[in-house]
VEXSE-886833 format. One record per residue: x, y, z of N, C-alpha, C in turn; residue number from 1; residue in three letters. Coordinates in steps of 0.02 Angstrom, whole numbers, plus 50000, padded with zeros to 5 digits. Example, Ala and Ser with C-alpha at 12.3 -4.5 7.8 and 13.67 -1.06 7.14 Angstrom:
<nodes>
NODE  n_px  n_py  n_pz ca_px ca_py ca_pz  c_px  c_py  c_pz   n res
NODE 50660 49716 50390 50615 49775 50390 50660 49835 50390   1 ALA
NODE 50642 49888 50354 50684 49947 50357 50645 50002 50394   2 SER
</nodes>
This chain:
<nodes>
NODE  n_px  n_py  n_pz ca_px ca_py ca_pz  c_px  c_py  c_pz   n res
NODE 51280 50020 49867 51312 50019 49933 51283 49961 49975   1 MET
NODE 51324 49913 49994 51309 49858 50036 51354 49858 50095   2 ASN
NODE 51326 49867 50155 51368 49868 50214 51329 49828 50268   3 GLN
NODE 51371 49792 50308 51343 49754 50362 51382 49776 50426   4 ASP
NODE 51348 49799 50478 51380 49809 50543 51351 49750 50584   5 THR
NODE 51363 49755 50650 51341 49700 50694 51266 49694 50691   6 ARG
NODE 51228 49746 50684 51155 49739 50689 51119 49774 50633   7 GLN
NODE 51152 49800 50579 51120 49840 50531 51141 49813 50461   8 VAL
NODE 51094 49816 50414 51107 49804 50345 51087 49866 50304   9 THR
NODE 51134 49892 50262 51117 49945 50218 51130 49922 50144  10 VAL
NODE 51080 49926 50103 51084 49895 50038 51044 49931 49984  11 SER
NODE 51067 49925 49924 51032 49947 49864 51021 49889 49815  12 GLN
NODE 51039 49830 49836 51030 49771 49796 50957 49745 49798  13 ASP
NODE 50922 49742 49737 50851 49725 49737 50834 49658 49771  14 PRO
NODE 50880 49608 49760 50864 49542 49788 50872 49546 49866  15 CYS
NODE 50924 49581 49892 50933 49588 49960 50876 49625 49995  16 GLU
NODE 50854 49679 49962 50798 49719 49988 50734 49677 49990  17 ILE
NODE 50723 49636 49939 50663 49593 49938 50666 49544 49996  18 ALA
NODE 50726 49517 50014 50732 49471 50069 50721 49508 50134  19 SER
NODE 50746 49566 50143 50733 49610 50200 50658 49620 50213  20 ILE
NODE 50623 49637 50160 50552 49650 50164 50513 49587 50180  21 LEU
NODE 50534 49528 50154 50500 49469 50172 50506 49454 50247  22 GLU
NODE 50565 49469 50277 50573 49461 50346 50527 49513 50384  23 GLU
NODE 50524 49572 50360 50480 49624 50390 50407 49603 50391  24 HIS
NODE 50389 49569 50335 50319 49545 50330 50301 49502 50389  25 ASP
NODE 50345 49462 50412 50330 49417 50468 50311 49457 50533  26 ARG
NODE 50346 49513 50545 50331 49554 50603 50269 49598 50589  27 TRP
NODE 50256 49614 50528 50195 49654 50515 50133 49611 50529  28 VAL
NODE 50138 49547 50509 50081 49501 50521 50070 49491 50597  29 GLU
NODE 50121 49498 50637 50114 49487 50710 50092 49551 50745  30 ALA
NODE 50098 49608 50710 50080 49672 50744 50001 49682 50738  31 ALA
NODE 49974 49716 50791 49906 49730 50789 49889 49807 50789  32 ASP
NODE 49941 49845 50780 49932 49917 50781 49959 49954 50719  33 ASP
NODE 49961 49917 50663 49983 49946 50601 49935 49929 50544  34 VAL
NODE 49938 49966 50489 49902 49950 50430 49943 49893 50395  35 ASP
NODE 49917 49834 50398 49954 49776 50376 49970 49777 50302  36 ARG
NODE 49920 49797 50262 49933 49798 50189 49984 49849 50172  37 PHE
NODE 49979 49909 50195 50026 49965 50175 50093 49959 50213  38 CYS
NODE 50098 49915 50263 50163 49902 50296 50198 49841 50267  39 SER
NODE 50164 49807 50221 50192 49746 50193 50237 49757 50132  40 SER
NODE 50272 49707 50113 50314 49710 50054 50275 49725 49989  41 SER
NODE 50207 49706 49992 50163 49718 49932 50153 49792 49918  42 LEU
NODE 50162 49835 49969 50155 49905 49963 50224 49944 49964  43 TRP
NODE 50265 49924 50012 50329 49958 50025 50377 49951 49966  44 LEU
NODE 50383 49891 49942 50430 49877 49887 50412 49915 49825  45 GLY
NODE 50350 49912 49800 50330 49950 49744 50338 50026 49754  46 PRO
NODE 50325 50051 49814 50330 50123 49826 50402 50146 49816  47 ALA
NODE 50449 50107 49842 50518 50130 49833 50539 50123 49762  48 ARG
NODE 50521 50068 49728 50542 50058 49657 50511 50109 49611  49 ARG
NODE 50452 50136 49628 50419 50187 49585 50442 50256 49596  50 ALA
NODE 50454 50272 49659 50464 50344 49678 50536 50361 49698  51 PHE
NODE 50569 50313 49731 50638 50328 49755 50683 50268 49742  52 THR
NODE 50692 50246 49680 50728 50184 49665 50800 50187 49684  53 PRO
NODE 50829 50244 49689 50900 50248 49704 50918 50253 49778  54 ASP
NODE 50866 50255 49821 50875 50267 49893 50901 50200 49924  55 SER
NODE 50955 50202 49962 50976 50143 49999 50924 50125 50054  56 PRO
NODE 50920 50061 50067 50874 50035 50117 50917 50014 50179  57 VAL
NODE 50897 50033 50239 50929 50017 50301 50882 49977 50342  58 ALA
NODE 50906 49921 50372 50863 49875 50407 50901 49846 50469  59 ALA
NODE 50860 49835 50520 50885 49801 50580 50829 49760 50614  60 SER
NODE 50851 49714 50655 50798 49671 50687 50813 49669 50761  61 THR
NODE 50763 49648 50800 50772 49632 50871 50741 49564 50878  62 SER
NODE 50737 49541 50941 50707 49475 50953 50633 49475 50940  63 SER
NODE 50600 49534 50938 50528 49534 50932 50505 49591 50882  64 ALA
NODE 50547 49606 50833 50525 49657 50786 50581 49672 50732  65 GLY
NODE 50561 49715 50684 50607 49735 50637 50594 49808 50617  66 SER
NODE 50645 49840 50588 50641 49907 50565 50672 49910 50495  67 ALA
NODE 50636 49939 50446 50660 49947 50377 50643 50016 50357  68 VAL
NODE 50693 50057 50338 50685 50124 50317 50729 50135 50254  69 MET
NODE 50714 50194 50220 50757 50215 50166 50794 50277 50185  70 GLN
NODE 50858 50284 50158 50900 50339 50174 50893 50392 50122  71 ILE
NODE 50876 50453 50143 50865 50506 50092 50902 50568 50115  72 ARG
NODE 50927 50607 50068 50961 50671 50082 50905 50723 50093  73 SER
NODE 50911 50763 50144 50863 50818 50156 50906 50884 50173  74 THR
NODE 50871 50938 50177 50908 51000 50193 50942 51000 50260  75 PRO
NODE 50919 50960 50307 50951 50957 50373 51003 50902 50379  76 VAL
NODE 51009 50863 50324 51057 50808 50326 51024 50738 50309  77 GLY
NODE 51060 50685 50315 51033 50620 50298 50972 50603 50344  78 PRO
NODE 50919 50578 50313 50859 50563 50352 50839 50491 50338  79 ALA
NODE 50810 50459 50389 50780 50394 50380 50704 50404 50372  80 LEU
NODE 50679 50382 50314 50605 50395 50298 50574 50329 50282  81 LEU
NODE 50508 50326 50290 50472 50264 50269 50483 50250 50195  82 PRO
NODE 50480 50187 50176 50489 50168 50107 50433 50193 50064  83 MET
NODE 50373 50211 50095 50319 50241 50058 50315 50315 50080  84 ASP
NODE 50369 50351 50076 50368 50420 50101 50322 50465 50070  85 ALA
NODE 50299 50448 50007 50248 50491 49973 50185 50499 50015  86 VAL
NODE 50167 50442 50052 50104 50441 50093 50116 50431 50164  87 TRP
NODE 50170 50395 50182 50185 50376 50253 50130 50335 50283  88 ALA
NODE 50100 50289 50244 50048 50248 50268 50075 50185 50303  89 LEU
NODE 50134 50158 50284 50160 50098 50309 50205 50111 50370  90 GLY
NODE 50209 50056 50411 50252 50061 50471 50324 50034 50454  91 ALA
NODE 50371 50073 50465 50440 50056 50452 50467 50013 50507  92 GLY
NODE 50432 50011 50566 50450 49969 50623 50389 49930 50642  93 ALA
NODE 50398 49865 50650 50341 49820 50665 50360 49764 50710  94 ALA
NODE 50311 49730 50740 50320 49678 50787 50282 49698 50852  95 GLY
NODE 50306 49671 50908 50278 49699 50971 50302 49771 50978  96 SER
NODE 50268 49811 51016 50288 49882 51024 50361 49885 51047  97 ALA
NODE 50379 49847 51097 50446 49848 51124 50495 49821 51069  98 GLU
NODE 50478 49772 51035 50522 49743 50985 50531 49790 50926  99 GLY
NODE 50479 49823 50904 50484 49871 50848 50531 49931 50866 100 ALA
NODE 50520 49958 50927 50560 50014 50947 50632 49997 50959 101 VAL
NODE 50643 49934 50986 50712 49909 50995 50746 49904 50930 102 GLU
NODE 50710 49875 50879 50742 49867 50814 50759 49934 50782 103 ALA
NODE 50715 49983 50793 50728 50050 50766 50788 50082 50800 104 LEU
NODE 50791 50073 50868 50845 50102 50905 50910 50074 50883 105 ARG
NODE 50913 50007 50875 50975 49974 50852 50995 50002 50783 106 ARG
NODE 50944 50012 50741 50959 50039 50675 50992 50107 50680 107 LEU
NODE 50967 50153 50721 50992 50220 50726 51063 50217 50761 108 LEU
NODE 51068 50172 50811 51137 50172 50849 51192 50146 50806 109 ASP
NODE 51175 50101 50758 51228 50065 50723 51233 50086 50648 110 ASN
NODE 51191 50134 50626 51191 50155 50557 51260 50186 50542 111 LEU
NODE 51294 50168 50487 51360 50195 50471 51357 50262 50438 112 PRO
NODE 51316 50309 50464 51316 50378 50441 51285 50420 50498 113 LEU
NODE 51298 50485 50495 51273 50528 50549 51203 50554 50527 114 ALA
NODE 51151 50517 50546 51085 50539 50526 51063 50600 50562 115 TRP
NODE 51018 50640 50530 50995 50701 50560 50919 50698 50581 116 ALA
NODE 50882 50652 50548 50810 50650 50562 50782 50583 50547 117 ALA
NODE 50730 50563 50578 50697 50501 50562 50622 50512 50571 118 VAL
NODE 50582 50484 50524 50509 50489 50526 50480 50420 50542 119 LEU
NODE 50452 50415 50602 50419 50356 50627 50345 50361 50608 120 VAL
NODE 50323 50318 50561 50255 50325 50538 50218 50258 50539 121 SER
NODE 50152 50262 50524 50114 50200 50516 50090 50165 50578 122 GLY
NODE 50104 50190 50639 50082 50159 50700 50014 50193 50720 123 PHE
NODE 49967 50150 50745 49903 50175 50766 49910 50225 50820 124 ALA
NODE 49867 50282 50818 49868 50329 50873 49850 50293 50937 125 LEU
NODE 49888 50309 50991 49879 50274 51053 49919 50211 51062 126 GLY
NODE 49954 50192 51007 49996 50132 51011 50055 50140 51058 127 SER
NODE 50073 50087 51094 50132 50092 51139 50195 50121 51105 128 PRO
NODE 50199 50111 51037 50255 50136 51000 50265 50213 51015 129 VAL
NODE 50207 50248 51022 50209 50319 51031 50240 50334 51099 130 HIS
NODE 50221 50296 51150 50247 50309 51216 50320 50288 51222 131 GLN
NODE 50342 50240 51184 50408 50212 51186 50457 50251 51142 132 LEU
NODE 50431 50300 51102 50475 50331 51054 50532 50372 51085 133 ALA
NODE 50524 50390 51147 50578 50428 51183 50642 50384 51190 134 SER
NODE 50636 50322 51181 50697 50279 51185 50736 50276 51121 135 ARG
NODE 50706 50300 51067 50737 50291 51000 50804 50322 50994 136 ILE
NODE 50810 50386 51015 50870 50420 50999 50903 50455 51061 137 ALA
NODE 50877 50447 51120 50909 50472 51179 50890 50545 51195 138 GLY
NODE 50921 50569 51249 50903 50638 51274 50925 50696 51229 139 PRO
NODE 50969 50687 51182 50993 50741 51141 50952 50752 51080 140 ARG
NODE 50898 50714 51072 50853 50722 51014 50791 50758 51037 141 SER
NODE 50752 50782 50990 50689 50810 51002 50638 50779 50956 142 ARG
NODE 50574 50778 50979 50520 50743 50940 50471 50799 50920 143 GLN
NODE 50450 50791 50857 50396 50837 50830 50342 50794 50798 144 VAL
NODE 50283 50799 50823 50229 50757 50799 50190 50797 50746 145 GLU
NODE 50184 50773 50685 50147 50804 50633 50078 50775 50627 146 SER
NODE 50037 50801 50582 49968 50779 50575 49966 50703 50561 147 GLU
NODE 49921 50669 50594 49913 50596 50578 49887 50585 50507 148 PRO
NODE 49898 50528 50482 49872 50506 50418 49807 50472 50429 149 THR
NODE 49754 50489 50389 49690 50461 50400 49665 50426 50335 150 THR
NODE 49638 50366 50345 49599 50336 50292 49536 50311 50318 151 ARG
NODE 49488 50292 50276 49419 50275 50295 49406 50203 50282 152 LEU
NODE 49376 50169 50330 49364 50097 50328 49290 50081 50337 153 VAL
NODE 49264 50039 50295 49193 50017 50301 49191 49946 50327 154 ALA
NODE 49145 49931 50374 49136 49864 50397 49090 49826 50349 155 SER
NODE 49108 49764 50338 49067 49720 50297 49033 49668 50338 156 LEU
NODE 49032 49678 50403 48998 49635 50453 48927 49626 50432 157 ASP
NODE 48902 49565 50432 48832 49551 50411 48823 49548 50335 158 GLY
NODE 48875 49543 50299 48868 49539 50225 48845 49605 50195 159 GLY
NODE 48819 49598 50133 48796 49658 50097 48739 49693 50133 160 PHE
NODE 48692 49652 50157 48631 49681 50190 48654 49715 50254 161 ASP
NODE 48701 49686 50290 48726 49720 50351 48761 49785 50331 162 GLY
NODE 48799 49785 50278 48830 49848 50257 48775 49901 50243 163 TYR
NODE 48725 49881 50205 48673 49930 50185 48637 49955 50248 164 LEU
NODE 48629 49913 50297 48592 49936 50357 48627 49992 50395 165 SER
NODE 48692 49998 50381 48732 50052 50417 48738 50114 50375 166 ARG
NODE 48707 50115 50315 48707 50174 50272 48642 50215 50287 167 ARG
NODE 48649 50278 50271 48588 50322 50279 48540 50303 50224 168 SER
NODE 48478 50324 50236 48426 50309 50186 48441 50346 50120 169 ARG
NODE 48469 50406 50126 48487 50444 50067 48541 50409 50025 170 LYS
NODE 48591 50382 50063 48648 50350 50027 48624 50283 49998 171 HIS
NODE 48581 50246 50030 48556 50184 49998 48518 50201 49935 172 ARG
NODE 48481 50254 49935 48445 50274 49874 48494 50294 49821 173 ALA
NODE 48548 50326 49838 48600 50346 49788 48632 50283 49758 174 THR
NODE 48644 50233 49799 48673 50171 49774 48625 50137 49725 175 MET
NODE 48560 50135 49745 48512 50103 49701 48506 50138 49636 176 ARG
NODE 48501 50205 49637 48492 50243 49577 48551 50236 49527 177 ARG
NODE 48611 50235 49557 48671 50227 49515 48672 50158 49480 178 ALA
NODE 48657 50108 49516 48656 50041 49488 48601 50035 49432 179 SER
NODE 48542 50065 49444 48490 50063 49394 48508 50104 49332 180 SER
NODE 48537 50162 49344 48554 50206 49288 48606 50174 49242 181 ALA
NODE 48659 50146 49269 48710 50115 49224 48680 50057 49188 182 VAL
NODE 48637 50019 49222 48604 49962 49184 48559 49989 49126 183 GLY
NODE 48523 50042 49141 48478 50069 49088 48520 50100 49032 184 ALA
NODE 48580 50119 49045 48623 50147 48994 48664 50093 48955 185 ASP
NODE 48648 50033 48972 48686 49978 48936 48752 49959 48964 186 GLY
NODE 48766 49979 49025 48831 49964 49057 48825 49900 49098 187 VAL
NODE 48871 49854 49087 48872 49792 49124 48933 49792 49169 188 GLU
NODE 48925 49769 49233 48981 49767 49281 48999 49693 49292 189 LEU
NODE 49063 49678 49286 49084 49609 49297 49147 49608 49343 190 GLU
NODE 49144 49562 49391 49198 49555 49439 49245 49499 49421 191 CYS
NODE 49310 49514 49423 49363 49465 49406 49407 49457 49468 192 PHE
NODE 49417 49391 49488 49465 49376 49539 49532 49366 49501 193 GLU
NODE 49583 49409 49518 49644 49411 49479 49691 49355 49502 194 VAL
NODE 49725 49328 49452 49778 49275 49463 49834 49293 49416 195 SER
NODE 49892 49261 49427 49946 49272 49378 49929 49259 49307 196 PRO
NODE 49880 49213 49295 49864 49191 49227 49820 49245 49190 197 SER
NODE 49781 49283 49225 49739 49332 49191 49758 49406 49205 198 ASN
NODE 49813 49415 49245 49834 49480 49264 49849 49528 49207 199 LEU
NODE 49890 49503 49159 49913 49548 49104 49854 49571 49062 200 ASP
NODE 49807 49527 49047 49750 49548 49008 49708 49598 49043 201 GLU
NODE 49699 49589 49110 49658 49636 49147 49694 49704 49154 202 LEU
NODE 49760 49704 49163 49796 49766 49164 49791 49806 49101 203 LEU
NODE 49793 49772 49044 49783 49804 48979 49715 49840 48974 204 GLN
NODE 49665 49801 48997 49597 49830 48993 49590 49889 49041 205 ARG
NODE 49619 49883 49101 49615 49941 49149 49654 50001 49120 206 VAL
NODE 49710 49990 49091 49753 50047 49065 49715 50082 49009 207 ASP
NODE 49678 50045 48969 49639 50076 48913 49585 50124 48941 208 ALA
NODE 49553 50104 48995 49503 50145 49027 49537 50207 49059 209 VAL
NODE 49594 50194 49093 49627 50245 49129 49649 50306 49081 210 GLU
NODE 49671 50287 49021 49692 50338 48976 49635 50384 48951 211 ARG
NODE 49575 50360 48954 49517 50400 48937 49478 50432 48995 212 ARG
NODE 49505 50417 49057 49469 50438 49116 49472 50509 49128 213 SER
NODE 49423 50535 49163 49423 50605 49186 49482 50624 49229 214 TRP
NODE 49505 50574 49272 49561 50585 49311 49625 50599 49271 215 LYS
NODE 49636 50559 49218 49696 50569 49176 49690 50632 49139 216 SER
NODE 49630 50649 49114 49623 50711 49076 49633 50774 49120 217 LEU
NODE 49622 50761 49189 49633 50815 49234 49702 50814 49263 218 ALA
NODE 49745 50767 49241 49814 50765 49262 49823 50728 49330 219 GLY
NODE 49770 50693 49354 49777 50659 49416 49770 50582 49412 220 ALA
NODE 49776 50557 49353 49767 50486 49339 49832 50447 49349 221 GLY
NODE 49827 50379 49334 49886 50336 49339 49902 50301 49273 222 VAL
NODE 49889 50340 49221 49900 50312 49154 49974 50303 49135 223 ALA
NODE 50019 50344 49169 50088 50342 49157 50125 50367 49218 224 ASP
NODE 50195 50370 49211 50233 50396 49264 50240 50350 49323 225 GLY
NODE 50267 50378 49380 50282 50334 49439 50217 50300 49467 226 PRO
NODE 50161 50338 49469 50101 50307 49491 50079 50244 49452 227 MET
NODE 50090 50249 49385 50073 50191 49344 50120 50132 49363 228 HIS
NODE 50183 50145 49372 50231 50092 49393 50210 50064 49460 229 VAL
NODE 50194 50107 49504 50177 50088 49574 50115 50040 49573 230 PHE
NODE 50058 50063 49542 49997 50024 49542 50008 49955 49510 231 VAL
NODE 50042 49954 49450 50055 49893 49416 50096 49844 49461 232 HIS
NODE 50146 49873 49492 50192 49834 49537 50152 49805 49595 233 ASP
NODE 50108 49842 49627 50070 49818 49682 50026 49761 49659 234 VAL
NODE 49991 49771 49603 49945 49718 49579 49984 49654 49560 235 LEU
NODE 50041 49660 49528 50080 49603 49510 50101 49563 49574 236 ARG
NODE 50122 49599 49626 50143 49563 49687 50080 49533 49720 237 GLY
NODE 50025 49569 49720 49965 49544 49754 49939 49481 49718 238 CYS
NODE 49946 49479 49651 49920 49421 49614 49953 49358 49636 239 ALA
NODE 50014 49365 49664 50051 49306 49686 50044 49293 49761 240 HIS
NODE 50036 49348 49801 50042 49340 49872 49981 49363 49915 241 LYS
NODE 49936 49403 49887 49883 49426 49925 49827 49374 49935 242 ALA
NODE 49785 49381 49985 49728 49331 49994 49679 49335 49936 243 ASP
NODE 49672 49395 49908 49620 49402 49855 49635 49470 49819 244 LEU
NODE 49629 49467 49752 49637 49527 49711 49576 49535 49670 245 VAL
NODE 49544 49591 49671 49479 49602 49632 49488 49658 49580 246 LEU
NODE 49463 49649 49520 49453 49697 49468 49382 49695 49449 247 VAL
NODE 49347 49755 49457 49278 49760 49433 49284 49803 49367 248 VAL
NODE 49257 49776 49312 49259 49811 49249 49189 49825 49225 249 LEU
NODE 49179 49890 49202 49116 49911 49176 49123 49914 49098 250 ALA
NODE 49075 49880 49063 49080 49878 48991 49015 49901 48961 251 THR
NODE 49021 49940 48907 48962 49963 48869 48974 49956 48793 252 ARG
NODE 48930 49919 48762 48939 49911 48688 49004 49876 48667 253 GLY
NODE 49029 49831 48709 49090 49799 48696 49152 49834 48711 254 GLY
NODE 49147 49892 48743 49208 49932 48763 49208 49943 48838 255 ARG
NODE 49266 49935 48866 49274 49945 48940 49269 50021 48951 256 ASP
NODE 49228 50044 49000 49220 50111 49014 49233 50130 49088 257 VAL
NODE 49249 50083 49130 49264 50098 49202 49293 50039 49234 258 GLY
NODE 49328 50051 49293 49355 49997 49331 49364 50017 49405 259 TYR
NODE 49371 49965 49445 49390 49975 49514 49433 49913 49530 260 LEU
NODE 49487 49924 49567 49527 49867 49588 49561 49877 49657 261 HIS
NODE 49583 49821 49686 49616 49821 49750 49629 49750 49772 262 GLY
NODE 49655 49741 49832 49676 49674 49855 49665 49668 49933 263 ALA
NODE 49658 49607 49954 49644 49590 50023 49699 49554 50056 264 ALA
NODE 49711 49572 50120 49756 49536 50163 49719 49532 50231 265 LEU
NODE 49717 49468 50255 49691 49459 50324 49622 49486 50334 266 GLY
NODE 49578 49479 50283 49510 49499 50293 49494 49572 50274 267 GLY
NODE 49544 49611 50261 49534 49684 50245 49550 49692 50171 268 THR
NODE 49504 49717 50135 49514 49736 50063 49539 49807 50060 269 PHE
NODE 49596 49818 50024 49623 49887 50016 49609 49908 49945 270 ARG
NODE 49565 49958 49939 49553 49985 49872 49614 50021 49844 271 GLY
NODE 49629 50011 49784 49690 50044 49753 49669 50101 49706 272 LEU
NODE 49626 50087 49656 49608 50139 49609 49542 50125 49581 273 GLN
NODE 49505 50181 49565 49442 50176 49529 49437 50233 49478 274 MET
NODE 49416 50219 49418 49413 50270 49366 49364 50250 49312 275 SER
NODE 49345 50296 49273 49296 50281 49216 49301 50335 49162 276 PHE
NODE 49271 50323 49105 49274 50368 49048 49246 50437 49071 277 ASP
NODE 49283 50489 49045 49261 50558 49064 49189 50571 49041 278 ALA
NODE 49168 50543 48984 49101 50557 48959 49045 50528 49004 279 GLU
NODE 49063 50482 49048 49013 50453 49092 49013 50480 49164 280 LEU
NODE 49045 50537 49172 49050 50562 49241 48983 50575 49274 281 ARG
NODE 48935 50597 49236 48869 50615 49264 48824 50554 49275 282 GLU
NODE 48847 50496 49254 48802 50436 49257 48799 50403 49325 283 LEU
NODE 48848 50418 49367 48852 50388 49431 48888 50321 49429 284 GLY
NODE 48931 50311 49379 48963 50248 49372 49013 50231 49431 285 LEU
NODE 49041 50283 49460 49086 50272 49520 49042 50241 49574 286 GLY
NODE 48986 50268 49588 48944 50239 49641 48924 50166 49624 287 ASN
NODE 48908 50153 49560 48890 50086 49541 48950 50038 49550 288 ALA
NODE 49010 50058 49530 49069 50016 49539 49082 50001 49611 289 LEU
NODE 49075 50052 49655 49087 50038 49728 49035 49991 49753 290 GLN
NODE 48972 50000 49734 48917 49958 49756 48931 49885 49739 291 THR
NODE 48948 49876 49676 48959 49807 49651 49021 49773 49687 292 ARG
NODE 49073 49815 49698 49132 49787 49730 49113 49766 49801 293 ALA
NODE 49077 49809 49838 49060 49792 49908 49016 49729 49913 294 ILE
NODE 48967 49725 49866 48924 49665 49866 48966 49602 49854 295 GLU
NODE 49015 49606 49806 49054 49545 49791 49101 49530 49848 296 TRP
NODE 49133 49580 49879 49177 49568 49935 49142 49540 49995 297 LEU
NODE 49079 49566 50008 49045 49541 50067 49025 49468 50054 298 ALA
NODE 49011 49449 49991 48995 49381 49976 49055 49334 49981 299 GLY
NODE 49116 49363 49979 49176 49323 49985 49203 49320 50055 300 ARG
NODE 49165 49351 50103 49185 49345 50172 49237 49398 50195 301 GLY
NODE 49248 49449 50154 49293 49503 50178 49260 49539 50239 302 CYS
NODE 49300 49559 50283 49275 49590 50347 49272 49665 50343 303 GLU
NODE 49317 49695 50306 49325 49768 50300 49345 49790 50232 304 GLU
NODE 49327 49850 50217 49346 49880 50153 49381 49948 50168 305 TYR
NODE 49446 49950 50160 49486 50011 50170 49482 50054 50105 306 ASP
NODE 49449 50109 50109 49438 50151 50051 49497 50198 50038 307 LEU
NODE 49546 50197 50082 49603 50240 50070 49596 50310 50100 308 GLY
NODE 49629 50358 50072 49630 50427 50095 49565 50453 50112 309 SER
NODE 49561 50495 50163 49497 50524 50189 49471 50578 50146 310 ALA
NODE 49447 50566 50085 49416 50615 50043 49344 50623 50066 311 LEU
NODE 49316 50683 50061 49247 50697 50084 49196 50648 50066 312 PRO
NODE 49194 50628 50001 49139 50583 49976 49145 50517 50006 313 TYR
NODE 49202 50495 50030 49207 50427 50057 49175 50416 50125 314 LYS
NODE 49162 50471 50160 49131 50463 50227 49061 50432 50221 315 TYR
NODE 49029 50440 50165 48963 50412 50156 48967 50334 50149 316 ARG
NODE 49026 50309 50131 49034 50237 50117 49064 50203 50176 317 TRP
NODE 49092 50236 50227 49131 50205 50279 49101 50222 50351 318 ALA
NODE 49122 50182 50399 49100 50193 50468 49154 50226 50510 319 GLU
NODE 49216 50210 50499 49266 50234 50546 49329 50262 50511 320 ARG
NODE 49364 50307 50546 49427 50331 50525 49483 50286 50554 321 GLU
NODE 49531 50272 50513 49590 50239 50537 49647 50293 50535 322 MET
NODE 49675 50310 50594 49724 50362 50599 49791 50331 50622 323 LYS
NODE 49845 50346 50587 49911 50323 50606 49954 50385 50614 324 THR
NODE 50001 50380 50663 50044 50435 50681 50100 50449 50638 325 GLY
NODE 50126 50509 50640 50188 50532 50606 50233 50569 50654 326 ASN
NODE 50284 50538 50677 50327 50568 50727 50397 50578 50703 327 LEU
NODE 50418 50640 50700 50486 50657 50680 50532 50656 50742 328 TRP
NODE 50588 50623 50735 50640 50626 50787 50699 50663 50753 329 VAL
NODE 50720 50717 50784 50772 50760 50756 50829 50764 50802 330 LEU
NODE 50890 50768 50776 50948 50777 50818 50998 50821 50785 331 ARG
</nodes>
């Protein structure tokens, strides 16, 4: 389906969607109240291709912003959802607050179908987008705010020593013990800066670890299925467009036994996945991988490390919560 109205594009064409997302990237870079990595084409494109590849994409622009959403069928009727609807981390509308809301309003007013609901996600709590949301659909709509999405972010200010100074004495001891334990067990940790030339080899090594990982054995890994497609797609895009892509590999006796990877945009490194052999779960290899990654990133001048979803163990590694809103507009 390819349709153009005066102010809206609706498409399922991969090339056209890629072009739409490249334009959206420009407004994401200009915004200061969104998660730039998860609102960019590096995240949104892979999310749609992996989880909802048949969903049409609807887009509109204003003089100071853009809106890009996917159209999905729901029990209440057609809905406009973020392209990463699995997590709703990314902002479907970006730019200045007024520009983003105007682009979304144009999208809703000119969309060639009778939409029933729209989820506005990815904006920082307290953002002007929240106050301006009443303009989106007019007086006949109602708004329902759901739980915000939370991820945890660590500051790398002051380098690795600065990072350590903000950890508790107990956690610093845990980091030291883990690094010593894996070394005593014959495990070596090596950091690779990913490029298009070494990406395929590194992905093969990562996949071999993932298939043996405790996460995959528990049914929560990314060895196959849509999550495998998503992670590979993100890393392939990042190898060409991100500021930095890191893979940390743990090797013992010539065999890879653990990994951590992620990518950086604008000074913030976004962790993607960490895993290791099930038989090494008690060794503390996860802590050692995190420690080595942080040391390397701090040495490369990264300013922050976004550890992703707010799982309990991550609070020991981070200073602050990053919360973004999820606002349903229903009519």
